[in-house]
PDB file of N, CA, C and O in Angstrom:
ATOM      1  N   MET A   1      -4.366 -17.116  -5.867  1.00  0.00           N
ATOM      2  CA  MET A   1      -3.007 -16.894  -6.324  1.00  0.00           C
ATOM      3  C   MET A   1      -2.766 -17.766  -7.538  1.00  0.00           C
ATOM      4  O   MET A   1      -3.175 -18.927  -7.572  1.00  0.00           O
ATOM      5  N   ARG A   2      -2.127 -17.228  -8.496  1.00  0.00           N
ATOM      6  CA  ARG A   2      -1.813 -17.964  -9.710  1.00  0.00           C
ATOM      7  C   ARG A   2      -0.372 -18.445  -9.616  1.00  0.00           C
ATOM      8  O   ARG A   2       0.530 -17.670  -9.300  1.00  0.00           O
ATOM      9  N   THR A   3      -0.161 -19.737  -9.893  1.00  0.00           N
ATOM     10  CA  THR A   3       1.183 -20.309  -9.843  1.00  0.00           C
ATOM     11  C   THR A   3       1.281 -21.454 -10.838  1.00  0.00           C
ATOM     12  O   THR A   3       0.266 -21.958 -11.320  1.00  0.00           O
ATOM     13  N   THR A   4       2.494 -21.856 -11.140  1.00  0.00           N
ATOM     14  CA  THR A   4       2.730 -22.982 -12.042  1.00  0.00           C
ATOM     15  C   THR A   4       3.323 -24.127 -11.244  1.00  0.00           C
ATOM     16  O   THR A   4       4.277 -23.939 -10.488  1.00  0.00           O
ATOM     17  N   LEU A   5       2.761 -25.310 -11.410  1.00  0.00           N
ATOM     18  CA  LEU A   5       3.246 -26.501 -10.709  1.00  0.00           C
ATOM     19  C   LEU A   5       3.603 -27.589 -11.708  1.00  0.00           C
ATOM     20  O   LEU A   5       2.983 -27.711 -12.765  1.00  0.00           O
ATOM     21  N   LYS A   6       4.607 -28.374 -11.361  1.00  0.00           N
ATOM     22  CA  LYS A   6       4.885 -29.592 -12.128  1.00  0.00           C
ATOM     23  C   LYS A   6       4.303 -30.740 -11.328  1.00  0.00           C
ATOM     24  O   LYS A   6       4.779 -31.047 -10.236  1.00  0.00           O
ATOM     25  N   ILE A   7       3.274 -31.377 -11.871  1.00  0.00           N
ATOM     26  CA  ILE A   7       2.606 -32.478 -11.200  1.00  0.00           C
ATOM     27  C   ILE A   7       3.007 -33.773 -11.899  1.00  0.00           C
ATOM     28  O   ILE A   7       3.020 -33.851 -13.127  1.00  0.00           O
ATOM     29  N   GLU A   8       3.331 -34.773 -11.110  1.00  0.00           N
ATOM     30  CA  GLU A   8       3.692 -36.067 -11.690  1.00  0.00           C
ATOM     31  C   GLU A   8       2.549 -36.556 -12.580  1.00  0.00           C
ATOM     32  O   GLU A   8       1.376 -36.306 -12.305  1.00  0.00           O
ATOM     33  N   ASP A   9       2.917 -37.255 -13.646  1.00  0.00           N
ATOM     34  CA  ASP A   9       1.933 -37.706 -14.630  1.00  0.00           C
ATOM     35  C   ASP A   9       0.810 -38.535 -14.009  1.00  0.00           C
ATOM     36  O   ASP A   9      -0.361 -38.317 -14.320  1.00  0.00           O
ATOM     37  N   LYS A  10       1.153 -39.487 -13.133  1.00  0.00           N
ATOM     38  CA  LYS A  10       0.109 -40.344 -12.568  1.00  0.00           C
ATOM     39  C   LYS A  10      -0.826 -39.553 -11.655  1.00  0.00           C
ATOM     40  O   LYS A  10      -2.018 -39.850 -11.582  1.00  0.00           O
ATOM     41  N   LEU A  11      -0.287 -38.543 -10.957  1.00  0.00           N
ATOM     42  CA  LEU A  11      -1.142 -37.694 -10.129  1.00  0.00           C
ATOM     43  C   LEU A  11      -2.050 -36.822 -10.996  1.00  0.00           C
ATOM     44  O   LEU A  11      -3.228 -36.649 -10.685  1.00  0.00           O
ATOM     45  N   ALA A  12      -1.512 -36.283 -12.065  1.00  0.00           N
ATOM     46  CA  ALA A  12      -2.300 -35.447 -12.966  1.00  0.00           C
ATOM     47  C   ALA A  12      -3.435 -36.254 -13.587  1.00  0.00           C
ATOM     48  O   ALA A  12      -4.560 -35.767 -13.710  1.00  0.00           O
ATOM     49  N   LYS A  13      -3.131 -37.493 -13.978  1.00  0.00           N
ATOM     50  CA  LYS A  13      -4.174 -38.355 -14.562  1.00  0.00           C
ATOM     51  C   LYS A  13      -5.265 -38.648 -13.539  1.00  0.00           C
ATOM     52  O   LYS A  13      -6.452 -38.626 -13.863  1.00  0.00           O
ATOM     53  N   ALA A  14      -4.856 -38.923 -12.303  1.00  0.00           N
ATOM     54  CA  ALA A  14      -5.835 -39.222 -11.263  1.00  0.00           C
ATOM     55  C   ALA A  14      -6.703 -37.992 -10.973  1.00  0.00           C
ATOM     56  O   ALA A  14      -7.914 -38.118 -10.788  1.00  0.00           O
ATOM     57  N   LEU A  15      -6.093 -36.812 -10.932  1.00  0.00           N
ATOM     58  CA  LEU A  15      -6.842 -35.581 -10.690  1.00  0.00           C
ATOM     59  C   LEU A  15      -7.798 -35.275 -11.846  1.00  0.00           C
ATOM     60  O   LEU A  15      -8.934 -34.856 -11.625  1.00  0.00           O
ATOM     61  N   LYS A  16      -7.331 -35.485 -13.071  1.00  0.00           N
ATOM     62  CA  LYS A  16      -8.204 -35.257 -14.233  1.00  0.00           C
ATOM     63  C   LYS A  16      -9.369 -36.232 -14.239  1.00  0.00           C
ATOM     64  O   LYS A  16     -10.492 -35.856 -14.574  1.00  0.00           O
ATOM     65  N   ALA A  17      -9.112 -37.486 -13.871  1.00  0.00           N
ATOM     66  CA  ALA A  17     -10.182 -38.477 -13.811  1.00  0.00           C
ATOM     67  C   ALA A  17     -11.199 -38.098 -12.738  1.00  0.00           C
ATOM     68  O   ALA A  17     -12.406 -38.228 -12.944  1.00  0.00           O
ATOM     69  N   LEU A  18     -10.712 -37.631 -11.600  1.00  0.00           N
ATOM     70  CA  LEU A  18     -11.603 -37.204 -10.527  1.00  0.00           C
ATOM     71  C   LEU A  18     -12.435 -35.995 -10.970  1.00  0.00           C
ATOM     72  O   LEU A  18     -13.628 -35.915 -10.676  1.00  0.00           O
ATOM     73  N   ALA A  19     -11.813 -35.076 -11.664  1.00  0.00           N
ATOM     74  CA  ALA A  19     -12.524 -33.900 -12.173  1.00  0.00           C
ATOM     75  C   ALA A  19     -13.611 -34.324 -13.159  1.00  0.00           C
ATOM     76  O   ALA A  19     -14.723 -33.797 -13.137  1.00  0.00           O
ATOM     77  N   HIS A  20     -13.277 -35.271 -14.014  1.00  0.00           N
ATOM     78  CA  HIS A  20     -14.244 -35.753 -15.001  1.00  0.00           C
ATOM     79  C   HIS A  20     -15.429 -36.439 -14.313  1.00  0.00           C
ATOM     80  O   HIS A  20     -16.582 -36.179 -14.656  1.00  0.00           O
ATOM     81  N   ARG A  21     -15.142 -37.315 -13.342  1.00  0.00           N
ATOM     82  CA  ARG A  21     -16.204 -38.046 -12.636  1.00  0.00           C
ATOM     83  C   ARG A  21     -17.104 -37.113 -11.831  1.00  0.00           C
ATOM     84  O   ARG A  21     -18.318 -37.307 -11.768  1.00  0.00           O
ATOM     85  N   SER A  22     -16.498 -36.102 -11.218  1.00  0.00           N
ATOM     86  CA  SER A  22     -17.273 -35.212 -10.351  1.00  0.00           C
ATOM     87  C   SER A  22     -17.942 -34.082 -11.129  1.00  0.00           C
ATOM     88  O   SER A  22     -18.865 -33.444 -10.625  1.00  0.00           O
ATOM     89  N   GLY A  23     -17.486 -33.835 -12.342  1.00  0.00           N
ATOM     90  CA  GLY A  23     -18.040 -32.740 -13.133  1.00  0.00           C
ATOM     91  C   GLY A  23     -17.529 -31.377 -12.689  1.00  0.00           C
ATOM     92  O   GLY A  23     -18.064 -30.344 -13.090  1.00  0.00           O
ATOM     93  N   LYS A  24     -16.497 -31.381 -11.865  1.00  0.00           N
ATOM     94  CA  LYS A  24     -15.919 -30.125 -11.377  1.00  0.00           C
ATOM     95  C   LYS A  24     -14.724 -29.746 -12.243  1.00  0.00           C
ATOM     96  O   LYS A  24     -14.124 -30.606 -12.889  1.00  0.00           O
ATOM     97  N   PRO A  25     -14.381 -28.468 -12.259  1.00  0.00           N
ATOM     98  CA  PRO A  25     -13.180 -28.041 -12.988  1.00  0.00           C
ATOM     99  C   PRO A  25     -11.917 -28.619 -12.342  1.00  0.00           C
ATOM    100  O   PRO A  25     -11.866 -28.849 -11.134  1.00  0.00           O
ATOM    101  N   PHE A  26     -10.905 -28.845 -13.176  1.00  0.00           N
ATOM    102  CA  PHE A  26      -9.636 -29.402 -12.703  1.00  0.00           C
ATOM    103  C   PHE A  26      -9.062 -28.555 -11.572  1.00  0.00           C
ATOM    104  O   PHE A  26      -8.570 -29.089 -10.577  1.00  0.00           O
ATOM    105  N   LYS A  27      -9.127 -27.232 -11.727  1.00  0.00           N
ATOM    106  CA  LYS A  27      -8.601 -26.313 -10.714  1.00  0.00           C
ATOM    107  C   LYS A  27      -9.265 -26.543  -9.353  1.00  0.00           C
ATOM    108  O   LYS A  27      -8.591 -26.550  -8.324  1.00  0.00           O
ATOM    109  N   SER A  28     -10.582 -26.729  -9.353  1.00  0.00           N
ATOM    110  CA  SER A  28     -11.306 -26.966  -8.098  1.00  0.00           C
ATOM    111  C   SER A  28     -10.890 -28.282  -7.457  1.00  0.00           C
ATOM    112  O   SER A  28     -10.710 -28.363  -6.242  1.00  0.00           O
ATOM    113  N   VAL A  29     -10.739 -29.312  -8.284  1.00  0.00           N
ATOM    114  CA  VAL A  29     -10.342 -30.626  -7.757  1.00  0.00           C
ATOM    115  C   VAL A  29      -8.951 -30.551  -7.142  1.00  0.00           C
ATOM    116  O   VAL A  29      -8.718 -31.120  -6.076  1.00  0.00           O
ATOM    117  N   VAL A  30      -8.029 -29.863  -7.795  1.00  0.00           N
ATOM    118  CA  VAL A  30      -6.675 -29.724  -7.258  1.00  0.00           C
ATOM    119  C   VAL A  30      -6.717 -28.965  -5.927  1.00  0.00           C
ATOM    120  O   VAL A  30      -6.083 -29.382  -4.958  1.00  0.00           O
ATOM    121  N   ASN A  31      -7.462 -27.854  -5.876  1.00  0.00           N
ATOM    122  CA  ASN A  31      -7.546 -27.071  -4.637  1.00  0.00           C
ATOM    123  C   ASN A  31      -8.191 -27.872  -3.507  1.00  0.00           C
ATOM    124  O   ASN A  31      -7.709 -27.836  -2.374  1.00  0.00           O
ATOM    125  N   GLU A  32      -9.273 -28.594  -3.798  1.00  0.00           N
ATOM    126  CA  GLU A  32      -9.948 -29.394  -2.772  1.00  0.00           C
ATOM    127  C   GLU A  32      -9.041 -30.520  -2.269  1.00  0.00           C
ATOM    128  O   GLU A  32      -9.020 -30.820  -1.075  1.00  0.00           O
ATOM    129  N   THR A  33      -8.304 -31.132  -3.173  1.00  0.00           N
ATOM    130  CA  THR A  33      -7.400 -32.222  -2.795  1.00  0.00           C
ATOM    131  C   THR A  33      -6.260 -31.700  -1.923  1.00  0.00           C
ATOM    132  O   THR A  33      -5.911 -32.326  -0.923  1.00  0.00           O
ATOM    133  N   LEU A  34      -5.684 -30.572  -2.291  1.00  0.00           N
ATOM    134  CA  LEU A  34      -4.633 -29.973  -1.475  1.00  0.00           C
ATOM    135  C   LEU A  34      -5.163 -29.576  -0.099  1.00  0.00           C
ATOM    136  O   LEU A  34      -4.506 -29.804   0.917  1.00  0.00           O
ATOM    137  N   GLN A  35      -6.367 -28.978  -0.073  1.00  0.00           N
ATOM    138  CA  GLN A  35      -6.981 -28.581   1.193  1.00  0.00           C
ATOM    139  C   GLN A  35      -7.195 -29.797   2.090  1.00  0.00           C
ATOM    140  O   GLN A  35      -6.875 -29.755   3.278  1.00  0.00           O
ATOM    141  N   ALA A  36      -7.735 -30.880   1.528  1.00  0.00           N
ATOM    142  CA  ALA A  36      -7.989 -32.093   2.310  1.00  0.00           C
ATOM    143  C   ALA A  36      -6.688 -32.691   2.839  1.00  0.00           C
ATOM    144  O   ALA A  36      -6.623 -33.128   3.988  1.00  0.00           O
ATOM    145  N   GLY A  37      -5.660 -32.708   2.002  1.00  0.00           N
ATOM    146  CA  GLY A  37      -4.382 -33.262   2.428  1.00  0.00           C
ATOM    147  C   GLY A  37      -3.725 -32.444   3.528  1.00  0.00           C
ATOM    148  O   GLY A  37      -3.188 -32.997   4.487  1.00  0.00           O
ATOM    149  N   LEU A  38      -3.769 -31.129   3.385  1.00  0.00           N
ATOM    150  CA  LEU A  38      -3.159 -30.276   4.406  1.00  0.00           C
ATOM    151  C   LEU A  38      -3.942 -30.309   5.713  1.00  0.00           C
ATOM    152  O   LEU A  38      -3.352 -30.260   6.792  1.00  0.00           O
ATOM    153  N   THR A  39      -5.261 -30.391   5.622  1.00  0.00           N
ATOM    154  CA  THR A  39      -6.079 -30.470   6.828  1.00  0.00           C
ATOM    155  C   THR A  39      -5.860 -31.805   7.537  1.00  0.00           C
ATOM    156  O   THR A  39      -5.745 -31.845   8.762  1.00  0.00           O
ATOM    157  N   ALA A  40      -5.803 -32.898   6.772  1.00  0.00           N
ATOM    158  CA  ALA A  40      -5.610 -34.228   7.361  1.00  0.00           C
ATOM    159  C   ALA A  40      -4.252 -34.355   8.038  1.00  0.00           C
ATOM    160  O   ALA A  40      -4.116 -35.073   9.029  1.00  0.00           O
ATOM    161  N   SER A  41      -3.244 -33.661   7.508  1.00  0.00           N
ATOM    162  CA  SER A  41      -1.905 -33.751   8.108  1.00  0.00           C
ATOM    163  C   SER A  41      -1.691 -32.699   9.186  1.00  0.00           C
ATOM    164  O   SER A  41      -0.572 -32.513   9.664  1.00  0.00           O
ATOM    165  N   ASN A  42      -2.758 -32.015   9.566  1.00  0.00           N
ATOM    166  CA  ASN A  42      -2.735 -30.990  10.618  1.00  0.00           C
ATOM    167  C   ASN A  42      -1.848 -29.793  10.287  1.00  0.00           C
ATOM    168  O   ASN A  42      -1.441 -29.059  11.187  1.00  0.00           O
ATOM    169  N   VAL A  43      -1.547 -29.591   9.009  1.00  0.00           N
ATOM    170  CA  VAL A  43      -0.813 -28.398   8.606  1.00  0.00           C
ATOM    171  C   VAL A  43      -1.752 -27.200   8.681  1.00  0.00           C
ATOM    172  O   VAL A  43      -1.357 -26.114   9.105  1.00  0.00           O
ATOM    173  N   LEU A  44      -3.007 -27.412   8.262  1.00  0.00           N
ATOM    174  CA  LEU A  44      -4.026 -26.377   8.371  1.00  0.00           C
ATOM    175  C   LEU A  44      -4.999 -26.775   9.469  1.00  0.00           C
ATOM    176  O   LEU A  44      -5.474 -27.911   9.489  1.00  0.00           O
ATOM    177  N   PRO A  45      -5.297 -25.879  10.365  1.00  0.00           N
ATOM    178  CA  PRO A  45      -6.270 -26.226  11.416  1.00  0.00           C
ATOM    179  C   PRO A  45      -7.674 -26.320  10.832  1.00  0.00           C
ATOM    180  O   PRO A  45      -8.012 -25.611   9.884  1.00  0.00           O
ATOM    181  N   LYS A  46      -8.484 -27.199  11.405  1.00  0.00           N
ATOM    182  CA  LYS A  46      -9.881 -27.275  10.997  1.00  0.00           C
ATOM    183  C   LYS A  46     -10.602 -26.072  11.588  1.00  0.00           C
ATOM    184  O   LYS A  46     -10.478 -25.780  12.778  1.00  0.00           O
ATOM    185  N   LEU A  47     -11.334 -25.400  10.765  1.00  0.00           N
ATOM    186  CA  LEU A  47     -12.047 -24.219  11.217  1.00  0.00           C
ATOM    187  C   LEU A  47     -13.422 -24.611  11.740  1.00  0.00           C
ATOM    188  O   LEU A  47     -14.129 -25.425  11.145  1.00  0.00           O
ATOM    189  N   ARG A  48     -13.776 -24.017  12.855  1.00  0.00           N
ATOM    190  CA  ARG A  48     -15.110 -24.249  13.404  1.00  0.00           C
ATOM    191  C   ARG A  48     -16.117 -23.452  12.600  1.00  0.00           C
ATOM    192  O   ARG A  48     -15.801 -22.370  12.106  1.00  0.00           O
ATOM    193  N   PRO A  49     -17.324 -23.972  12.462  1.00  0.00           N
ATOM    194  CA  PRO A  49     -18.344 -23.190  11.764  1.00  0.00           C
ATOM    195  C   PRO A  49     -18.615 -21.888  12.513  1.00  0.00           C
ATOM    196  O   PRO A  49     -18.616 -21.850  13.744  1.00  0.00           O
ATOM    197  N   TYR A  50     -18.840 -20.851  11.765  1.00  0.00           N
ATOM    198  CA  TYR A  50     -19.115 -19.541  12.354  1.00  0.00           C
ATOM    199  C   TYR A  50     -20.514 -19.554  12.947  1.00  0.00           C
ATOM    200  O   TYR A  50     -21.471 -19.952  12.284  1.00  0.00           O
ATOM    201  N   ALA A  51     -20.630 -19.126  14.176  1.00  0.00           N
ATOM    202  CA  ALA A  51     -21.931 -19.086  14.837  1.00  0.00           C
ATOM    203  C   ALA A  51     -22.074 -17.775  15.604  1.00  0.00           C
ATOM    204  O   ALA A  51     -21.121 -17.269  16.197  1.00  0.00           O
ATOM    205  N   VAL A  52     -23.269 -17.254  15.574  1.00  0.00           N
ATOM    206  CA  VAL A  52     -23.567 -16.033  16.308  1.00  0.00           C
ATOM    207  C   VAL A  52     -24.425 -16.401  17.503  1.00  0.00           C
ATOM    208  O   VAL A  52     -25.431 -17.099  17.376  1.00  0.00           O
ATOM    209  N   GLU A  53     -24.014 -15.925  18.652  1.00  0.00           N
ATOM    210  CA  GLU A  53     -24.800 -16.181  19.853  1.00  0.00           C
ATOM    211  C   GLU A  53     -25.599 -14.926  20.185  1.00  0.00           C
ATOM    212  O   GLU A  53     -25.018 -13.861  20.397  1.00  0.00           O
ATOM    213  N   PRO A  54     -26.920 -15.041  20.231  1.00  0.00           N
ATOM    214  CA  PRO A  54     -27.726 -13.866  20.540  1.00  0.00           C
ATOM    215  C   PRO A  54     -27.472 -13.386  21.968  1.00  0.00           C
ATOM    216  O   PRO A  54     -27.268 -14.190  22.878  1.00  0.00           O
ATOM    217  N   GLN A  55     -27.488 -12.091  22.146  1.00  0.00           N
ATOM    218  CA  GLN A  55     -27.262 -11.494  23.453  1.00  0.00           C
ATOM    219  C   GLN A  55     -28.465 -10.646  23.828  1.00  0.00           C
ATOM    220  O   GLN A  55     -29.056  -9.983  22.976  1.00  0.00           O
ATOM    221  N   HIS A  56     -28.827 -10.669  25.107  1.00  0.00           N
ATOM    222  CA  HIS A  56     -29.925  -9.848  25.584  1.00  0.00           C
ATOM    223  C   HIS A  56     -29.460  -8.402  25.660  1.00  0.00           C
ATOM    224  O   HIS A  56     -28.399  -8.114  26.213  1.00  0.00           O
ATOM    225  N   MET A  57     -30.245  -7.506  25.112  1.00  0.00           N
ATOM    226  CA  MET A  57     -29.853  -6.111  25.064  1.00  0.00           C
ATOM    227  C   MET A  57     -30.219  -5.358  26.335  1.00  0.00           C
ATOM    228  O   MET A  57     -29.800  -4.214  26.511  1.00  0.00           O
ATOM    229  N   GLY A  58     -30.972  -5.958  27.200  1.00  0.00           N
ATOM    230  CA  GLY A  58     -31.272  -5.364  28.495  1.00  0.00           C
ATOM    231  C   GLY A  58     -31.945  -4.018  28.409  1.00  0.00           C
ATOM    232  O   GLY A  58     -32.950  -3.857  27.717  1.00  0.00           O
ATOM    233  N   ALA A  59     -31.391  -3.050  29.114  1.00  0.00           N
ATOM    234  CA  ALA A  59     -32.007  -1.737  29.272  1.00  0.00           C
ATOM    235  C   ALA A  59     -32.062  -0.943  27.978  1.00  0.00           C
ATOM    236  O   ALA A  59     -32.819   0.024  27.890  1.00  0.00           O
ATOM    237  N   VAL A  60     -31.294  -1.316  26.983  1.00  0.00           N
ATOM    238  CA  VAL A  60     -31.298  -0.572  25.722  1.00  0.00           C
ATOM    239  C   VAL A  60     -32.700  -0.538  25.136  1.00  0.00           C
ATOM    240  O   VAL A  60     -33.131   0.493  24.619  1.00  0.00           O
ATOM    241  N   LEU A  61     -33.409  -1.645  25.212  1.00  0.00           N
ATOM    242  CA  LEU A  61     -34.746  -1.710  24.633  1.00  0.00           C
ATOM    243  C   LEU A  61     -35.765  -0.904  25.427  1.00  0.00           C
ATOM    244  O   LEU A  61     -36.839  -0.597  24.911  1.00  0.00           O
ATOM    245  N   ASP A  62     -35.455  -0.561  26.655  1.00  0.00           N
ATOM    246  CA  ASP A  62     -36.388   0.204  27.469  1.00  0.00           C
ATOM    247  C   ASP A  62     -36.596   1.621  26.927  1.00  0.00           C
ATOM    248  O   ASP A  62     -37.714   2.134  26.982  1.00  0.00           O
ATOM    249  N   TYR A  63     -35.553   2.260  26.409  1.00  0.00           N
ATOM    250  CA  TYR A  63     -35.694   3.626  25.932  1.00  0.00           C
ATOM    251  C   TYR A  63     -35.665   3.732  24.415  1.00  0.00           C
ATOM    252  O   TYR A  63     -35.796   4.830  23.875  1.00  0.00           O
ATOM    253  N   LEU A  64     -35.498   2.625  23.724  1.00  0.00           N
ATOM    254  CA  LEU A  64     -35.426   2.625  22.265  1.00  0.00           C
ATOM    255  C   LEU A  64     -36.812   2.381  21.693  1.00  0.00           C
ATOM    256  O   LEU A  64     -37.405   1.325  21.913  1.00  0.00           O
ATOM    257  N   ASN A  65     -37.316   3.343  20.971  1.00  0.00           N
ATOM    258  CA  ASN A  65     -38.607   3.193  20.315  1.00  0.00           C
ATOM    259  C   ASN A  65     -38.366   3.309  18.815  1.00  0.00           C
ATOM    260  O   ASN A  65     -38.155   4.404  18.293  1.00  0.00           O
ATOM    261  N   LEU A  66     -38.400   2.178  18.132  1.00  0.00           N
ATOM    262  CA  LEU A  66     -38.057   2.166  16.713  1.00  0.00           C
ATOM    263  C   LEU A  66     -39.033   2.977  15.877  1.00  0.00           C
ATOM    264  O   LEU A  66     -38.636   3.564  14.871  1.00  0.00           O
ATOM    265  N   ASN A  67     -40.291   3.024  16.267  1.00  0.00           N
ATOM    266  CA  ASN A  67     -41.255   3.795  15.491  1.00  0.00           C
ATOM    267  C   ASN A  67     -40.902   5.280  15.470  1.00  0.00           C
ATOM    268  O   ASN A  67     -40.869   5.895  14.404  1.00  0.00           O
ATOM    269  N   THR A  68     -40.639   5.855  16.632  1.00  0.00           N
ATOM    270  CA  THR A  68     -40.308   7.281  16.674  1.00  0.00           C
ATOM    271  C   THR A  68     -38.905   7.539  16.120  1.00  0.00           C
ATOM    272  O   THR A  68     -38.662   8.575  15.500  1.00  0.00           O
ATOM    273  N   ASP A  69     -37.986   6.602  16.343  1.00  0.00           N
ATOM    274  CA  ASP A  69     -36.624   6.782  15.824  1.00  0.00           C
ATOM    275  C   ASP A  69     -36.623   6.764  14.296  1.00  0.00           C
ATOM    276  O   ASP A  69     -35.928   7.565  13.670  1.00  0.00           O
ATOM    277  N   LEU A  70     -37.390   5.864  13.694  1.00  0.00           N
ATOM    278  CA  LEU A  70     -37.457   5.810  12.235  1.00  0.00           C
ATOM    279  C   LEU A  70     -38.159   7.038  11.670  1.00  0.00           C
ATOM    280  O   LEU A  70     -37.771   7.551  10.621  1.00  0.00           O
ATOM    281  N   ALA A  71     -39.174   7.502  12.353  1.00  0.00           N
ATOM    282  CA  ALA A  71     -39.861   8.721  11.913  1.00  0.00           C
ATOM    283  C   ALA A  71     -38.914   9.910  11.974  1.00  0.00           C
ATOM    284  O   ALA A  71     -38.913  10.750  11.075  1.00  0.00           O
ATOM    285  N   LEU A  72     -38.122   9.985  13.011  1.00  0.00           N
ATOM    286  CA  LEU A  72     -37.146  11.066  13.146  1.00  0.00           C
ATOM    287  C   LEU A  72     -36.088  10.993  12.040  1.00  0.00           C
ATOM    288  O   LEU A  72     -35.702  12.014  11.471  1.00  0.00           O
ATOM    289  N   ALA A  73     -35.631   9.790  11.748  1.00  0.00           N
ATOM    290  CA  ALA A  73     -34.649   9.607  10.676  1.00  0.00           C
ATOM    291  C   ALA A  73     -35.256  10.015   9.337  1.00  0.00           C
ATOM    292  O   ALA A  73     -34.576  10.638   8.522  1.00  0.00           O
ATOM    293  N   ASP A  74     -36.517   9.677   9.097  1.00  0.00           N
ATOM    294  CA  ASP A  74     -37.195  10.087   7.860  1.00  0.00           C
ATOM    295  C   ASP A  74     -37.269  11.602   7.758  1.00  0.00           C
ATOM    296  O   ASP A  74     -37.039  12.175   6.693  1.00  0.00           O
ATOM    297  N   ARG A  75     -37.588  12.237   8.864  1.00  0.00           N
ATOM    298  CA  ARG A  75     -37.703  13.698   8.869  1.00  0.00           C
ATOM    299  C   ARG A  75     -36.360  14.345   8.539  1.00  0.00           C
ATOM    300  O   ARG A  75     -36.295  15.278   7.738  1.00  0.00           O
ATOM    301  N   PHE A  76     -35.276  13.842   9.165  1.00  0.00           N
ATOM    302  CA  PHE A  76     -33.943  14.383   8.881  1.00  0.00           C
ATOM    303  C   PHE A  76     -33.564  14.170   7.418  1.00  0.00           C
ATOM    304  O   PHE A  76     -32.985  15.053   6.785  1.00  0.00           O
ATOM    305  N   GLU A  77     -33.888  13.013   6.894  1.00  0.00           N
ATOM    306  CA  GLU A  77     -33.568  12.720   5.496  1.00  0.00           C
ATOM    307  C   GLU A  77     -34.343  13.658   4.570  1.00  0.00           C
ATOM    308  O   GLU A  77     -33.786  14.169   3.599  1.00  0.00           O
ATOM    309  N   ASP A  78     -35.621  13.886   4.864  1.00  0.00           N
ATOM    310  CA  ASP A  78     -36.429  14.800   4.058  1.00  0.00           C
ATOM    311  C   ASP A  78     -35.873  16.219   4.114  1.00  0.00           C
ATOM    312  O   ASP A  78     -35.784  16.895   3.089  1.00  0.00           O
ATOM    313  N   GLU A  79     -35.503  16.666   5.301  1.00  0.00           N
ATOM    314  CA  GLU A  79     -34.961  18.012   5.444  1.00  0.00           C
ATOM    315  C   GLU A  79     -33.651  18.170   4.663  1.00  0.00           C
ATOM    316  O   GLU A  79     -33.408  19.209   4.051  1.00  0.00           O
ATOM    317  N   GLU A  80     -32.820  17.137   4.691  1.00  0.00           N
ATOM    318  CA  GLU A  80     -31.551  17.197   3.961  1.00  0.00           C
ATOM    319  C   GLU A  80     -31.796  17.222   2.458  1.00  0.00           C
ATOM    320  O   GLU A  80     -31.110  17.943   1.733  1.00  0.00           O
ATOM    321  N   LEU A  81     -32.748  16.459   1.990  1.00  0.00           N
ATOM    322  CA  LEU A  81     -33.083  16.440   0.567  1.00  0.00           C
ATOM    323  C   LEU A  81     -33.596  17.810   0.125  1.00  0.00           C
ATOM    324  O   LEU A  81     -33.207  18.306  -0.933  1.00  0.00           O
ATOM    325  N   ILE A  82     -34.463  18.419   0.925  1.00  0.00           N
ATOM    326  CA  ILE A  82     -34.980  19.755   0.611  1.00  0.00           C
ATOM    327  C   ILE A  82     -33.833  20.761   0.578  1.00  0.00           C
ATOM    328  O   ILE A  82     -33.780  21.609  -0.313  1.00  0.00           O
ATOM    329  N   ARG A  83     -32.917  20.676   1.538  1.00  0.00           N
ATOM    330  CA  ARG A  83     -31.776  21.596   1.572  1.00  0.00           C
ATOM    331  C   ARG A  83     -30.932  21.468   0.318  1.00  0.00           C
ATOM    332  O   ARG A  83     -30.519  22.475  -0.257  1.00  0.00           O
ATOM    333  N   LYS A  84     -30.668  20.233  -0.116  1.00  0.00           N
ATOM    334  CA  LYS A  84     -29.857  20.022  -1.314  1.00  0.00           C
ATOM    335  C   LYS A  84     -30.560  20.539  -2.561  1.00  0.00           C
ATOM    336  O   LYS A  84     -29.923  21.108  -3.448  1.00  0.00           O
ATOM    337  N   LEU A  85     -31.870  20.343  -2.628  1.00  0.00           N
ATOM    338  CA  LEU A  85     -32.624  20.831  -3.786  1.00  0.00           C
ATOM    339  C   LEU A  85     -32.616  22.354  -3.822  1.00  0.00           C
ATOM    340  O   LEU A  85     -32.536  22.942  -4.901  1.00  0.00           O
ATOM    341  N   GLN A  86     -32.696  22.994  -2.678  1.00  0.00           N
ATOM    342  CA  GLN A  86     -32.682  24.460  -2.625  1.00  0.00           C
ATOM    343  C   GLN A  86     -31.325  25.020  -3.033  1.00  0.00           C
ATOM    344  O   GLN A  86     -31.252  26.103  -3.614  1.00  0.00           O
ATOM    345  N   LEU A  87     -30.273  24.308  -2.741  1.00  0.00           N
ATOM    346  CA  LEU A  87     -28.931  24.770  -3.123  1.00  0.00           C
ATOM    347  C   LEU A  87     -28.733  24.778  -4.640  1.00  0.00           C
ATOM    348  O   LEU A  87     -27.965  25.584  -5.164  1.00  0.00           O
ATOM    349  N   LYS A  88     -29.424  23.884  -5.339  1.00  0.00           N
ATOM    350  CA  LYS A  88     -29.280  23.783  -6.794  1.00  0.00           C
ATOM    351  C   LYS A  88     -29.994  24.888  -7.542  1.00  0.00           C
ATOM    352  O   LYS A  88     -29.719  25.098  -8.724  1.00  0.00           O
ATOM    353  N   LYS A  89     -30.912  25.610  -6.889  1.00  0.00           N
ATOM    354  CA  LYS A  89     -31.665  26.680  -7.566  1.00  0.00           C
ATOM    355  C   LYS A  89     -30.790  27.854  -7.890  1.00  0.00           C
ATOM    356  O   LYS A  89     -31.263  28.838  -8.459  1.00  0.00           O
TER     357      LYS A  89
END
């Protein structure tokens, strides 16, 4: 979101100095500082890292044969391509 803020001179100087020392753009330093302040004051909840928990697929793997399924998908794709080419004649 784009917005205009009036920042006190001493805060702006401190943010610019931090941006210069870190080599980051001023915009990034302002956003990171606001994020840290809001998180520390519990205004924004800390987000847990996203994690995926593997699940056992059970009986699904008993009847699923990827080799034959992929061959079947290839055959359908080939047939569809041939059909489309024949329509253009």
